N, C-alpha and C positions, 0 to 999 in steps of 0.2 A: 391700222397702227398695230405698230411690235410694243415689246412691256415698257423698253429702253426707251420709248416714245411718252410713254400715260406716268413713266417715272420722272423726266423732264416740264409734262407738262401740270405733274401734278408741285413739285419745286415751284412755276412762275404761277399758280395756283394758290400754294401756300400764303406768296408772296403776297399777293395779290389780294385776299384775303387778310393780311396782318393790316394790309397798307386802309383794309378799306372801314376794321375792324383793329383803331390800333390799340395804346395799353402793352401794361410788360401780363406775359400768359407766366404762368407756374412752372412750360416746362421750360424757358428759355426759344434761342433760337435753331435748336434740336428737334424739340418738342416741338414746334409750331410746321418744321418741315416736315417731321413726318405725319404730320395729322394734313398740309397739301397731297401728298402723295396716299396715304388714306382718302382723304376726301376728295381727288378725281376720282379714283378705282369708284365707292362707293357712288360720285356724283352721275359716269357714266349709269353706271348702274340701277340705278335709279330713274336713270333718264329713259332706258330702255325699256326696264319693263314698265312701269306707272303711268309713262305720258304717254310712249308710243315713241316715240322718237330715237332712232339706231340711232348708236354711233357713224361718225362719217369715221373712215379710214385715215381723211387726209387732217392731220397733223394741225392746220387754218381754219376748219370749223367756227363758224363762231358758234353753235349751241354745246358742240365740242366743248367747248373753252367757257362758259353757260354753267352748265353740268358741272365742269370741274370746280371751278370759281363757286359756285352753289355748292358743293356735296362739301368745301373745302369750311367755310363759311358757316354753314350746319353743327361741324363736329369740332369750331372753336369754338365754339356757341355754350359746345352739350359739354365743351373738355375747361373748359371758364367755370360754367353753372356747379360740375363735378367738383374738384378741383382745386375752387376759388379766385377771385379775381385780385390779383393784386396790384389792378389801377389805386383804388387808395394807399396804396402805402409811399 
């Protein structure tokens, strides 16, 4: 997959992470989108590095999607912990 595919995957992973972890984020839509893109890269890297699961070159591989969504969820949780959870407002 090329860089454009990873960005598109990151956008979709960010949306999926937002659906799985609803609420208002401190960064809003743009922050969540950037977290999704970074999460896709980090999730793919972590999957290949520590889980010994190389990322497929196919866009529709389930493991690639799971790694991207997992990375986006992890970053979204860390982001909320660091910059405040605005759900209570």
